[in-house]
C-alpha positions as a Markdown table, in Angstrom:
| # | Residue | x | y | z |
|---|---|---|---|---|
| 1 | Met | -108.4 | 27.3 | 72.7 |
| 2 | Ser | -110.1 | 26.4 | 69.5 |
| 3 | Ser | -113.8 | 26.1 | 69.2 |
| 4 | Glu | -113.4 | 23.2 | 66.9 |
| 5 | Val | -114.4 | 19.9 | 68.5 |
| 6 | Ile | -112.0 | 17.0 | 68.0 |
| 7 | His | -113.8 | 13.8 | 67.4 |
| 8 | Lys | -112.2 | 10.6 | 68.5 |
| 9 | Val | -112.7 | 8.0 | 65.7 |
| 10 | Ser | -113.5 | 4.5 | 67.0 |
| 11 | Glu | -111.2 | 1.7 | 66.2 |
| 12 | Gln | -113.8 | 0.0 | 64.2 |
| 13 | Arg | -114.4 | 3.1 | 62.0 |
| 14 | Ser | -110.7 | 3.5 | 61.6 |
| 15 | Arg | -110.4 | -0.1 | 60.4 |
| 16 | Asn | -113.4 | 0.3 | 58.0 |
| 17 | Met | -111.9 | 3.5 | 56.5 |
| 18 | Ser | -108.4 | 2.0 | 56.0 |
| 19 | Ala | -109.9 | -0.9 | 54.1 |
| 20 | Ile | -111.3 | 1.4 | 51.4 |
| 21 | Lys | -109.2 | 1.1 | 48.3 |
| 22 | Ser | -108.4 | 3.7 | 45.7 |
| 23 | Lys | -107.0 | 1.5 | 43.1 |
| 24 | Asn | -108.1 | -1.8 | 41.6 |
| 25 | Thr | -111.6 | -1.5 | 43.0 |
| 26 | Lys | -114.4 | -3.9 | 41.9 |
| 27 | Pro | -116.1 | -1.3 | 39.7 |
| 28 | Glu | -112.7 | -0.4 | 38.1 |
| 29 | Ile | -111.9 | -4.1 | 37.4 |
| 30 | Lys | -115.4 | -4.5 | 35.8 |
| 31 | Val | -114.7 | -1.6 | 33.5 |
| 32 | Arg | -111.3 | -2.9 | 32.6 |
| 33 | Lys | -112.7 | -6.4 | 31.8 |
| 34 | Val | -115.4 | -4.9 | 29.5 |
| 35 | Leu | -112.9 | -2.6 | 27.8 |
| 36 | His | -110.5 | -5.6 | 27.2 |
| 37 | Ser | -113.3 | -7.8 | 25.9 |
| 38 | Met | -114.2 | -5.1 | 23.4 |
| 39 | Gly | -110.6 | -5.1 | 22.1 |
| 40 | Tyr | -109.4 | -1.9 | 23.8 |
| 41 | Arg | -105.9 | -1.8 | 25.2 |
| 42 | Phe | -105.0 | 0.6 | 28.0 |
| 43 | Arg | -102.6 | 1.7 | 30.8 |
| 44 | Leu | -103.5 | 2.0 | 34.4 |
| 45 | His | -103.1 | 4.9 | 36.9 |
| 46 | Ser | -100.9 | 7.1 | 34.8 |
| 47 | Lys | -99.1 | 9.4 | 37.2 |
| 48 | Asp | -98.0 | 11.8 | 34.4 |
| 49 | Leu | -101.6 | 12.9 | 33.8 |
| 50 | Pro | -103.7 | 15.0 | 36.2 |
| 51 | Gly | -105.6 | 13.0 | 38.8 |
| 52 | Ser | -103.7 | 9.8 | 38.0 |
| 53 | Pro | -106.7 | 8.4 | 35.9 |
| 54 | Asp | -107.9 | 4.9 | 36.6 |
| 55 | Ile | -107.7 | 3.9 | 32.9 |
| 56 | Val | -105.7 | 5.6 | 30.1 |
| 57 | Leu | -106.2 | 4.9 | 26.4 |
| 58 | Pro | -103.3 | 6.7 | 24.8 |
| 59 | Lys | -104.3 | 5.7 | 21.3 |
| 60 | Tyr | -107.6 | 7.6 | 21.7 |
| 61 | Lys | -106.2 | 10.4 | 24.0 |
| 62 | Thr | -108.9 | 9.4 | 26.5 |
| 63 | Val | -108.9 | 8.8 | 30.2 |
| 64 | Ile | -111.5 | 7.0 | 32.3 |
| 65 | Phe | -112.2 | 7.8 | 35.9 |
| 66 | Val | -114.2 | 5.2 | 37.7 |
| 67 | His | -115.9 | 7.2 | 40.5 |
| 68 | Gly | -117.5 | 5.8 | 43.6 |
| 69 | Cys | -121.0 | 7.3 | 43.9 |
| 70 | Phe | -120.6 | 7.9 | 47.6 |
| 71 | Trp | -117.2 | 9.7 | 47.6 |
| 72 | His | -117.7 | 11.7 | 44.4 |
| 73 | Arg | -121.4 | 12.5 | 45.0 |
| 74 | His | -123.1 | 11.0 | 42.0 |
| 75 | Glu | -126.2 | 13.2 | 41.7 |
| 76 | Asn | -129.6 | 11.6 | 42.4 |
| 77 | Cys | -127.9 | 8.2 | 43.1 |
| 78 | Lys | -129.1 | 6.0 | 46.0 |
| 79 | Tyr | -125.4 | 5.2 | 46.8 |
| 80 | Ala | -124.5 | 8.9 | 47.4 |
| 81 | Ser | -126.0 | 9.1 | 50.9 |
| 82 | Thr | -124.7 | 11.4 | 53.5 |
| 83 | Pro | -123.7 | 10.0 | 57.0 |
| 84 | Lys | -126.0 | 11.2 | 59.8 |
| 85 | Thr | -123.1 | 12.0 | 62.1 |
| 86 | Arg | -120.5 | 14.8 | 61.7 |
| 87 | Lys | -122.5 | 16.4 | 58.8 |
| 88 | Asp | -120.2 | 19.4 | 58.7 |
| 89 | Phe | -117.1 | 17.2 | 58.3 |
| 90 | Trp | -118.7 | 15.1 | 55.5 |
| 91 | Asn | -120.1 | 18.1 | 53.6 |
| 92 | Lys | -116.7 | 19.8 | 53.6 |
| 93 | Lys | -115.1 | 16.5 | 52.5 |
| 94 | Phe | -117.6 | 16.0 | 49.7 |
| 95 | Thr | -117.4 | 19.6 | 48.5 |
| 96 | Glu | -113.6 | 19.3 | 48.3 |
| 97 | Asn | -113.8 | 16.0 | 46.4 |
| 98 | Ile | -116.2 | 17.6 | 43.8 |
| 99 | Lys | -114.0 | 20.7 | 43.4 |
| 100 | Arg | -110.9 | 18.5 | 42.9 |
| 101 | Asp | -112.7 | 16.3 | 40.4 |
| 102 | Ser | -113.8 | 19.5 | 38.5 |
| 103 | Asp | -110.2 | 20.9 | 38.5 |
| 104 | Ile | -108.8 | 17.6 | 37.2 |
| 105 | Gln | -111.4 | 17.4 | 34.4 |
| 106 | Glu | -110.4 | 20.9 | 33.3 |
| 107 | Lys | -106.7 | 20.1 | 33.4 |
| 108 | Ile | -107.3 | 17.0 | 31.3 |
| 109 | Lys | -109.3 | 19.0 | 28.8 |
| 110 | Asn | -106.5 | 21.6 | 28.6 |
| 111 | Leu | -104.1 | 18.9 | 27.5 |
| 112 | Asp | -106.5 | 18.1 | 24.6 |
| 113 | Trp | -107.5 | 14.7 | 26.1 |
| 114 | Arg | -111.0 | 13.4 | 26.5 |
| 115 | Ser | -112.2 | 12.5 | 30.0 |
| 116 | Val | -114.9 | 10.0 | 30.8 |
| 117 | Val | -116.4 | 9.4 | 34.2 |
| 118 | Ile | -118.0 | 6.0 | 34.8 |
| 119 | Trp | -120.0 | 5.8 | 38.0 |
| 120 | Glu | -119.8 | 2.8 | 40.4 |
| 121 | Cys | -123.6 | 2.3 | 39.9 |
| 122 | Glu | -123.1 | 2.1 | 36.1 |
| 123 | Thr | -120.9 | -0.9 | 36.5 |
| 124 | Lys | -123.7 | -3.0 | 38.0 |
| 125 | Asn | -125.3 | -3.6 | 34.6 |
| 126 | Ile | -122.6 | -4.9 | 32.2 |
| 127 | Glu | -124.8 | -4.4 | 29.0 |
| 128 | Asn | -125.4 | -0.7 | 29.9 |
| 129 | Leu | -121.7 | -0.3 | 30.7 |
| 130 | Arg | -120.8 | -1.8 | 27.3 |
| 131 | Asp | -123.3 | 0.6 | 25.6 |
| 132 | Lys | -121.8 | 3.6 | 27.4 |
| 133 | Ile | -118.3 | 2.6 | 26.2 |
| 134 | Ile | -119.5 | 2.2 | 22.7 |
| 135 | Asp | -121.1 | 5.7 | 22.9 |
| 136 | Val | -117.7 | 7.1 | 24.1 |
| 137 | Phe | -115.7 | 5.8 | 21.2 |
| 138 | Ser | -118.3 | 6.2 | 18.4 |
């Protein structure tokens, strides 16, 4: 018998987790609208690049990942809280996410592409988001 405890996930929790989207999220759509309004044209979710980036700007050899602060552990962000239950599970999950993100960034760099991460909390202020995009392409 394994010493691992199997936790039964409640029906409500299961419903909540299944509703979490990985594509076309609100923060991602905000970034796309700002990019488009600034005249940038892009592709979405390119499967031929590592990590299937949220936004791909082939003309600039640049990819943009729009990361949720909770899932990708935005450092010192109020949205990157850790659940109080099943801490070992969540810490392992977050550590794996961070490692995967790092590996993907390295693979993108090795292909001579530029990678940009825009955090969910950065999409809350459109002017700051616009300034960050200007900084990326200047």
